[in-house]
C-alpha positions as CSV (number, residue, x, y, z in Angstrom):
1,M,22.5,7.4,-17.5
2,T,25.8,6.8,-15.7
3,N,27.6,3.5,-16.1
4,K,27.4,2.8,-12.4
5,L,24.5,0.5,-11.6
6,K,21.8,1.9,-9.3
7,I,20.2,-1.2,-7.7
8,T,17.5,1.1,-6.2
9,F,15.8,2.4,-9.3
10,L,13.3,5.2,-9.6
11,L,10.3,3.0,-8.7
12,G,12.1,2.1,-5.5
13,I,12.7,5.8,-4.9
14,F,8.9,6.3,-5.0
15,M,8.4,3.7,-2.3
16,M,11.0,5.3,-0.1
17,I,9.4,8.8,-0.6
18,F,5.9,7.7,0.3
19,S,6.8,5.3,3.1
20,S,8.5,7.9,5.2
21,N,6.8,9.2,8.3
22,M,5.4,12.7,8.3
23,N,7.1,14.2,11.4
24,A,9.4,16.8,9.9
25,Q,7.4,19.6,11.4
26,L,8.4,22.9,13.0
27,K,9.6,22.8,16.6
28,P,9.8,25.9,19.0
29,G,12.7,28.1,17.9
30,E,13.2,26.6,14.5
31,L,13.5,28.7,11.3
32,V,10.6,28.6,8.9
33,D,11.0,25.7,6.4
34,G,12.8,26.9,3.3
35,I,12.1,26.1,-0.3
36,A,14.8,23.8,-1.8
37,A,13.4,23.8,-5.4
38,V,10.5,24.8,-7.6
39,I,9.5,22.7,-10.6
40,G,6.6,24.2,-12.6
41,D,4.2,25.0,-9.8
42,E,5.4,22.1,-7.6
43,I,7.6,22.8,-4.6
44,V,10.3,20.8,-2.8
45,L,10.9,21.9,0.8
46,E,14.2,21.7,2.6
47,S,12.4,19.5,5.2
48,D,11.4,17.1,2.4
49,V,15.1,16.5,1.5
50,N,16.1,16.1,5.2
51,E,13.2,13.7,5.8
52,Q,14.3,11.5,2.9
53,M,17.9,11.4,4.1
54,N,16.9,10.5,7.6
55,Y,14.6,7.8,6.4
56,A,17.4,6.3,4.2
57,K,19.8,6.3,7.2
58,Q,17.2,4.5,9.3
59,Q,17.0,1.9,6.5
60,G,20.8,1.4,6.6
61,A,21.8,3.4,3.5
62,S,25.6,3.8,3.3
63,E,25.5,6.8,1.0
64,T,23.5,9.9,1.9
65,D,24.5,12.6,-0.5
66,K,22.0,15.4,-0.1
67,C,22.3,16.4,-3.8
68,D,21.1,12.9,-4.8
69,F,18.1,13.1,-2.6
70,L,17.2,16.5,-3.9
71,E,17.5,15.3,-7.5
72,N,15.2,12.3,-6.8
73,L,12.6,14.6,-5.3
74,I,12.9,17.0,-8.2
75,S,12.5,14.2,-10.7
76,N,9.3,13.0,-9.0
77,K,7.9,16.5,-8.7
78,L,8.4,17.0,-12.5
79,L,6.4,13.7,-13.0
80,V,3.7,15.0,-10.7
81,Y,3.6,18.4,-12.5
82,E,3.3,16.6,-15.9
83,A,0.8,14.2,-14.7
84,K,-1.6,16.9,-13.6
85,K,-1.5,18.3,-17.2
86,D,-2.1,14.8,-18.7
87,T,-5.7,14.5,-19.8
88,L,-5.5,10.7,-19.8
89,I,-4.7,10.7,-16.0
90,E,-7.8,11.0,-13.9
91,N,-8.0,14.0,-11.6
92,R,-8.6,12.5,-8.2
93,S,-8.0,15.6,-6.1
94,A,-11.4,15.4,-4.3
95,A,-11.1,11.7,-3.6
96,I,-7.6,12.1,-2.3
97,K,-8.6,14.9,0.0
98,E,-11.3,12.7,1.5
99,Q,-9.0,9.7,1.6
100,A,-6.5,11.9,3.6
101,N,-9.4,12.8,6.0
102,A,-10.2,9.1,6.4
103,K,-6.6,8.3,7.1
104,Y,-6.5,11.1,9.7
105,R,-9.7,9.7,11.4
106,Q,-8.2,6.2,11.3
107,L,-5.0,7.4,13.0
108,L,-7.1,9.3,15.5
109,S,-9.0,6.1,16.5
110,Q,-5.6,4.7,17.7
111,F,-5.2,7.5,20.3
112,P,-7.2,8.6,23.3
113,D,-7.7,12.1,21.9
114,E,-6.6,14.4,19.0
115,K,-4.1,16.3,21.2
116,T,-2.2,13.1,22.0
117,M,-2.0,12.1,18.4
118,L,-0.8,15.5,17.2
119,A,1.9,15.5,19.8
120,A,3.0,12.0,18.8
121,Y,3.3,13.0,15.1
122,K,4.7,16.4,16.0
123,F,2.0,18.5,14.2
124,R,0.7,21.7,15.6
125,N,-3.0,21.2,14.6
126,G,-5.2,18.8,12.7
127,Y,-5.4,21.0,9.6
128,E,-1.6,20.8,9.3
129,M,-1.5,17.1,9.6
130,K,-4.3,16.5,7.1
131,N,-2.5,18.7,4.6
132,A,0.7,16.7,5.1
133,I,-1.2,13.4,4.5
134,E,-2.9,14.8,1.5
135,K,0.4,16.1,0.0
136,I,2.0,12.7,0.3
137,D,-1.1,11.0,-1.3
138,V,-1.3,13.5,-4.1
139,D,2.4,13.1,-5.0
140,Q,2.1,9.3,-4.8
141,Y,-0.9,9.1,-7.0
142,Y,0.2,11.5,-9.7
143,G,3.9,10.4,-9.6
144,Q,3.0,6.7,-10.0
145,A,0.3,7.4,-12.6
146,K,2.8,9.3,-14.8
147,Y,5.5,6.7,-14.2
148,Q,3.2,4.0,-15.4
149,R,2.1,6.0,-18.5
150,I,5.7,6.5,-19.5
151,T,6.9,3.0,-18.9
152,E,3.8,0.9,-19.8
153,K,5.4,-0.6,-22.9
154,A,8.8,-1.4,-21.3
155,D,10.0,-5.0,-21.8
156,V,13.3,-6.9,-21.9
157,T,14.3,-9.9,-24.0
158,P,16.3,-12.9,-22.7
159,N,19.4,-11.5,-24.4
160,E,19.0,-8.2,-22.7
161,V,18.7,-9.9,-19.4
162,T,21.9,-11.8,-20.1
163,D,23.7,-8.6,-21.2
164,F,22.5,-6.9,-18.0
165,Y,23.8,-9.7,-15.9
166,N,27.2,-9.8,-17.6
167,L,27.7,-6.1,-17.3
168,Y,26.7,-5.7,-13.6
169,K,27.2,-9.1,-12.0
170,M,30.1,-7.8,-9.9
171,Q,27.8,-5.2,-8.4
172,L,24.8,-7.5,-7.7
173,P,24.2,-8.2,-4.0
174,E,24.3,-11.6,-2.4
175,V,20.9,-13.1,-1.8
176,K,20.1,-13.8,1.8
177,D,18.5,-17.1,3.0
178,E,15.1,-17.4,1.3
179,I,12.1,-19.7,1.3
180,S,9.1,-20.2,-1.0
181,L,5.8,-20.6,0.7
182,A,2.2,-21.4,-0.4
183,Q,-0.9,-21.0,1.8
184,I,-4.5,-21.9,2.1
185,M,-6.3,-19.2,4.1
186,M,-9.8,-19.2,5.4
187,Y,-12.1,-16.7,7.1
188,P,-13.8,-18.6,9.9
189,K,-17.5,-18.9,9.1
190,L,-20.0,-17.3,11.5
191,T,-22.8,-19.5,12.8
192,E,-26.3,-18.6,11.7
193,A,-27.1,-17.6,15.3
194,H,-24.1,-15.3,15.3
195,K,-25.1,-13.7,12.0
196,Q,-28.6,-13.2,13.2
197,D,-27.4,-11.5,16.4
198,L,-25.4,-8.9,14.4
199,I,-28.5,-8.4,12.1
200,N,-30.8,-7.9,15.1
201,R,-28.4,-5.4,16.7
202,L,-28.3,-3.4,13.5
203,K,-32.1,-3.5,13.2
204,K,-32.4,-2.2,16.8
205,I,-30.0,0.7,15.9
206,K,-32.1,1.5,12.8
207,A,-35.2,1.5,14.9
208,D,-33.6,3.8,17.4
209,I,-32.7,6.2,14.5
210,A,-36.3,6.1,13.3
211,G,-37.3,6.9,16.9
212,G,-35.3,10.1,17.0
213,E,-31.6,9.2,17.4
214,T,-29.3,10.6,14.7
215,F,-27.4,8.2,12.4
216,E,-24.3,10.2,13.1
217,S,-24.5,9.7,16.9
218,Q,-25.3,6.0,16.6
219,A,-22.3,5.5,14.3
220,R,-20.0,7.2,16.8
221,I,-21.3,4.8,19.5
222,Y,-21.7,1.5,17.7
223,S,-19.7,1.4,14.4
224,E,-16.6,-0.7,14.3
225,D,-15.2,0.9,11.2
226,E,-12.1,2.7,12.5
227,G,-12.0,4.9,9.4
228,S,-15.4,6.5,9.7
229,A,-16.9,5.9,13.2
230,A,-15.3,9.1,14.7
231,N,-16.8,11.1,11.8
232,G,-20.3,9.7,12.3
233,G,-19.9,6.9,9.8
234,L,-19.5,9.4,6.9
235,Y,-17.6,8.8,3.7
236,K,-17.6,11.7,1.2
237,N,-16.8,11.7,-2.6
238,I,-17.0,8.0,-3.0
239,F,-16.4,7.0,-6.6
240,K,-18.4,4.1,-8.1
241,G,-16.3,1.0,-7.9
242,Q,-14.4,2.3,-4.8
243,M,-16.3,0.3,-2.1
244,V,-17.0,-3.4,-2.0
245,K,-19.9,-4.5,-4.2
246,P,-22.6,-5.3,-1.6
247,F,-22.0,-1.9,0.1
248,E,-22.1,0.0,-3.2
249,A,-25.2,-1.8,-4.5
250,A,-27.1,-1.2,-1.4
251,A,-26.1,2.5,-1.1
252,L,-26.9,3.3,-4.8
253,N,-30.3,1.7,-4.5
254,L,-31.3,4.1,-1.7
255,Q,-33.0,7.5,-1.9
256,E,-31.2,10.4,-0.3
257,N,-31.4,10.1,3.5
258,E,-32.9,6.6,3.3
259,I,-31.4,3.9,5.4
260,S,-30.8,0.3,4.2
261,D,-31.7,-2.9,6.0
262,P,-28.6,-4.8,7.3
263,V,-26.2,-5.6,4.4
264,E,-23.5,-8.3,4.5
265,S,-20.1,-7.7,3.1
266,E,-16.7,-9.3,3.6
267,F,-16.1,-7.0,6.5
268,G,-19.3,-7.8,8.4
269,Y,-22.8,-6.3,8.5
270,H,-23.7,-2.7,7.7
271,I,-26.6,-0.4,7.7
272,I,-26.1,2.4,5.2
273,Q,-27.6,5.9,4.7
274,L,-27.2,7.6,1.4
275,I,-26.5,11.3,1.9
276,K,-26.3,12.5,-1.7
277,K,-25.5,11.2,-5.1
278,S,-24.2,13.1,-8.1
279,G,-23.2,11.3,-11.3
280,K,-20.5,8.7,-10.4
281,V,-19.8,10.2,-7.0
282,Y,-21.8,9.8,-3.8
283,D,-21.7,10.5,0.0
284,A,-22.9,7.9,2.5
285,R,-22.8,7.0,6.2
286,H,-22.7,3.5,7.5
287,I,-22.5,1.6,10.8
288,L,-20.4,-1.6,10.7
289,L,-20.5,-4.5,13.0
290,K,-17.5,-6.7,12.2
291,A,-17.8,-10.4,11.5
292,T,-15.4,-11.3,14.3
293,P,-15.4,-15.0,14.8
294,T,-15.8,-16.7,18.2
295,E,-13.3,-19.3,19.5
296,D,-15.7,-22.1,18.5
297,E,-16.0,-20.7,15.0
298,I,-12.2,-20.5,14.8
299,K,-11.9,-24.1,16.0
300,T,-14.4,-25.2,13.4
301,A,-12.3,-23.5,10.6
302,K,-9.1,-25.2,11.9
303,A,-10.8,-28.6,11.8
304,K,-11.8,-28.0,8.2
305,L,-8.3,-27.0,7.2
306,D,-6.9,-30.0,9.0
307,S,-9.1,-32.3,7.0
308,I,-8.0,-30.6,3.8
309,K,-4.4,-31.0,4.8
310,G,-5.1,-34.7,5.3
311,L,-6.4,-35.0,1.7
312,I,-3.3,-33.3,0.4
313,I,-1.0,-35.6,2.3
314,A,-2.9,-38.7,1.2
315,G,-2.5,-37.5,-2.4
316,K,-6.2,-37.1,-3.0
317,I,-5.8,-33.4,-4.0
318,T,-2.8,-31.3,-4.8
319,F,-2.0,-28.2,-2.7
320,K,-2.5,-26.1,-5.8
321,D,-6.0,-27.4,-6.4
322,A,-6.9,-27.2,-2.8
323,A,-5.8,-23.5,-2.7
324,Y,-7.9,-22.8,-5.7
325,K,-11.0,-24.6,-4.3
326,F,-10.8,-23.7,-0.6
327,S,-8.7,-20.6,0.0
328,D,-10.4,-17.3,0.7
329,D,-7.2,-15.3,-0.1
330,K,-7.8,-13.7,-3.6
331,K,-4.1,-12.7,-3.9
332,T,-2.9,-16.4,-3.8
333,K,-5.7,-18.8,-4.6
334,F,-5.3,-18.4,-8.3
335,N,-1.5,-18.9,-8.1
336,A,-1.3,-22.3,-6.4
337,G,-1.4,-20.5,-3.0
338,I,2.1,-19.0,-3.6
339,I,3.0,-16.1,-1.4
340,S,4.9,-13.3,-3.2
341,G,8.0,-11.7,-1.8
342,A,8.6,-7.9,-1.6
343,D,10.0,-7.9,-5.2
344,G,7.0,-9.8,-6.6
345,S,8.9,-13.1,-6.9
346,D,8.0,-16.4,-5.2
347,K,11.0,-16.1,-2.9
348,I,10.9,-14.5,0.5
349,E,13.8,-13.5,2.7
350,R,13.6,-15.7,5.8
351,E,14.4,-12.9,8.2
352,S,11.4,-10.9,6.8
353,I,8.8,-13.5,7.6
354,P,6.4,-12.5,10.5
355,G,7.1,-14.1,13.8
356,T,3.7,-16.0,13.9
357,I,4.6,-17.8,10.6
358,T,8.2,-18.4,11.6
359,Y,7.1,-20.2,14.7
360,E,4.8,-22.5,12.7
361,L,7.6,-23.3,10.2
362,A,10.1,-24.2,12.9
363,G,11.4,-27.7,12.2
364,L,9.7,-28.1,8.8
365,N,11.5,-29.4,5.7
366,K,10.9,-28.7,2.1
367,G,7.5,-30.0,1.1
368,D,6.1,-30.0,4.7
369,I,2.8,-28.4,5.7
370,T,2.1,-26.6,9.0
371,A,-0.8,-27.5,11.3
372,P,-3.7,-25.1,11.0
373,F,-3.0,-22.0,12.9
374,E,-4.7,-18.6,13.7
375,D,-3.4,-15.5,12.1
376,E,-4.5,-12.0,11.0
377,D,-5.1,-10.6,7.5
378,N,-6.1,-7.0,7.0
379,K,-7.2,-6.8,10.6
380,R,-9.4,-9.8,10.2
381,K,-8.9,-13.1,12.1
382,V,-8.1,-16.0,9.7
383,V,-6.8,-19.6,9.9
384,K,-4.1,-20.9,7.6
385,I,-2.0,-23.9,6.6
386,I,1.3,-23.1,4.9
387,K,3.4,-25.4,2.8
388,Q,7.2,-24.8,2.7
389,E,7.7,-25.2,-1.1
390,D,11.5,-24.6,-1.2
391,V,14.5,-23.5,0.9
392,I,17.2,-21.4,-0.8
393,P,20.4,-20.9,1.1
394,A,22.2,-17.5,0.8
395,H,24.1,-17.2,-2.5
396,Q,25.5,-14.9,-5.1
397,I,23.0,-14.0,-7.8
398,T,23.4,-16.1,-11.0
399,L,21.4,-16.4,-14.2
400,E,20.8,-20.1,-13.5
401,T,19.2,-19.6,-10.0
402,D,17.8,-16.1,-10.2
403,F,16.8,-15.4,-13.9
404,N,13.4,-13.7,-12.9
405,R,15.0,-11.6,-10.3
406,I,17.7,-10.4,-12.8
407,K,15.0,-9.8,-15.4
408,Q,13.2,-7.5,-13.0
409,M,16.4,-5.6,-12.4
410,A,17.0,-5.2,-16.1
411,L,13.4,-4.1,-16.6
412,N,13.7,-1.5,-13.9
413,K,16.9,-0.2,-15.5
414,K,15.1,0.2,-18.8
415,R,12.2,1.9,-17.1
416,N,14.6,4.2,-15.3
417,E,16.2,5.1,-18.7
418,M,12.7,5.9,-20.1
419,I,12.0,8.2,-17.2
420,E,15.3,10.0,-17.6
421,K,14.7,10.5,-21.3
422,F,11.2,11.9,-20.6
423,V,12.6,14.2,-17.8
424,N,15.4,15.5,-20.1
425,S,12.8,16.2,-22.8
426,K,10.8,18.4,-20.5
427,L,13.7,20.4,-19.0
428,P,13.9,23.1,-21.7
429,T,10.2,24.0,-21.4
430,T,9.7,23.6,-17.6
431,F,10.3,26.4,-15.0
432,I,12.9,25.1,-12.6
433,S,14.5,27.1,-9.7
434,I,16.9,25.5,-7.3
435,D,18.0,27.2,-4.1
436,G,21.6,28.6,-4.0
437,R,22.6,26.3,-1.2
438,Y,22.7,23.5,-3.8
439,D,25.0,25.4,-6.3
440,N,27.8,22.9,-5.8
441,C,25.7,19.9,-6.6
442,K,26.7,17.8,-9.6
443,F,23.3,16.6,-10.8
444,K,22.9,13.9,-13.4
445,A,20.3,15.9,-15.3
446,N,20.7,19.5,-16.4
447,W,18.3,20.9,-13.8
448,K,20.2,24.2,-13.6
449,K,19.9,24.5,-17.4
450,E,23.6,25.4,-17.7
451,S,24.9,25.9,-21.2
452,I,26.7,22.9,-22.6
453,K,30.3,23.7,-23.6
454,K,31.3,22.2,-26.9
């Protein structure tokens, strides 16, 4: 590893690679996409390299050395290649293909027709776009799985954190204005009458299917699941444990082609048809009617949160205990309601906070709690109260104020070194071919397998 600190470590590179959009497709008059490198039986295309460079520029990167981007992609492809040979890493090719198809259908639901969507993403046909989505998902799954296998025992001691800081403190960036937030979030409860209406509608749809309508056609018309409605409600190659428990329990208790009674889950109400089951994998169709609350139901939830806020202010319950007792947010309720930042810490850059929350926080001081307000979580309407736990002005990183942040950087550095060691150990036995246009690149690893002069 070079002495110069890389603030963006390999795990960050993964996120960059898999967050980029998939629009580097052929245009009329363009040359056929060339192969930049081959690693084992994995391929890096020239468009992959250009795509990562363009994405980095959009994110404000100051350095865009094409050789660096190619090396990052080659490193990841080697991990993917090794992961596919690792018997301790589950082969999820079939599930990933179906997941790609589901993503395709979900994207399609956001456009008036397929032609408009393909034009927007610059793909020539649906097959090409599905393959691009699948390729990204395959690389993400296997690359991350191998990364985790290699680095699972990585740890740093307090002394190593201090040494890291002393070595790199002049290169560490200034921290922008940050705040710490905690929340209590609730899904507005549907009234019994509202629930019964959804159940009755599903019973009517089930009766119509029994009367001759197909499940597929009814799903296309009525289902509110964006991921499957356009495909007749079908999900293929579902692994046990993949779906929410009420859905899976109902589906696996059915005989093939049998249709369930209405089933309640966190997303709403379903009727489910089991298509086939084989071992731990099954195919099923469903029709979902979402549990979308009415204005009155939202108002009731706000009133409940307002009373909880009153108890907190009166000192009758702590915010931490209230979050554990009342919050519906599984990500924060067991952690005193604390909302994690992008780096996993309890600090969030002020400028990255969504506008809805920024508006509610306006004028609040440390320790203040917002009034109950309406928001959205995973496409579901929710109501929240948020406590402003702390306000941290912009500052230079120090051990005293940012120990956990520095620890994470030191840990990432150690993980990066473990990955580099693994990669170097595989170079002698892995077929690697790099296109001649990169002959002048000065790679950190010996990808070209040049003899080392003594």
